[in-house]
N, C-alpha and C positions, 0 to 999 in steps of 0.2 A: 511469734514462730516459737515453740516449745522447747524443750529440754534439747541442747545441742547433741546428746548423745541417740538421738531416733533421728539424725541427718544422716543418709549415705550420700554418694554421688549422685548415684538414682534420684533423689527427691531434692538435689542442690538445684536451681534454678537460677538462669542467667541474670534476672532481673533482682535478684538478692542485693542489696546493698549491705557492704560488711564493714564496721568500723573496730577499730584495735579496742582491747580490754585494758583501761585506765590503769591497772594495778601491775603494768608490764614493764620491766626493764629490761632494755638494750646494752648488751657491752661489746664493744670490739673486740673480736679474739684476733689472734694470727692468723696469717694463710687466708684470707677471704674467708673467715669463719666469722660468727653472731653467735653472742647466746642472747635467746630471751629465756627472761625469767619472770614467772607468774608468782608475783606478791601474796598472793591469795591463798594457792596450794604447793607453793614452794616447789613449783616442779620445772626444771629448767630444758629447753629444746634448743642445739645447736643447729644453726642451718648454714647453707653457704649464702653468696651473693646473690642469686637468682631468689632463693627464700627469701632474703632480707628485702629484695625489690617488690617482690609481692604482697608480702607484709607490709610495707610501706605503702602499695596502693592501697591497704584498707583504712581508706583513710575516712569512712563514714559518706562518699561521693561517689566513689566507684563503684558499681553495679561487679557481680561475678562474670559476667558476660564481658563488660569494657576492662576488666582486667587479661580476662584472654586474650580480646581483641589486642590489646598492648604487646602481648608477646609474640601474638603472630604476626602485627605488622613492623615491630621493632627491632625484635633480633631473628637471625638466620639461624635457622637449626638443620643442617643439609642432610641429617639424618632421621629426622621426623617429620611427619605431616603432619598439616594442620588441627588435626583427630587427637592425635597423638600429644601435643602440645595442651588440647585443652584438657584432655584426660588428666596429665600429669599436672595441669594447675588446679584443677579441681582436686585430684587428694590430696594435694597440699594443705588447699585451702581448708578439706573436711578434718586435715589434721590437727590447723590452728583451731578450727571449731572445738573438735574435740576435748582439746588441750585448754580449751576457755583464753586462748591468746586471743582471738576477734570473737565479734558477735555478729548476728543478722541486724541491723538497723531497722527498728520498727518503720513502718513508711506514714 
């Protein structure tokens, strides 16, 4: 796949497998917050526990579709339909890609 800045939620495909950038440090902050720090570009990103779960699932084994399915089957979001969960997860994955925290694994 080309440069991540050309990826949008419309071009993310469910079969893409994501893996973490190996230059990321994670620090557990207080109040269910985590700091992801990219040692390549020195950009921090503070995420919550749901974001941390999504980041952890980017293990080089799970596809985008599998990550979305995990949230649809594991958690109950009474005010969100499946399509809203999918959109939220895709938008967060796009953010991780754009910040070079994860990358699309070559097939």
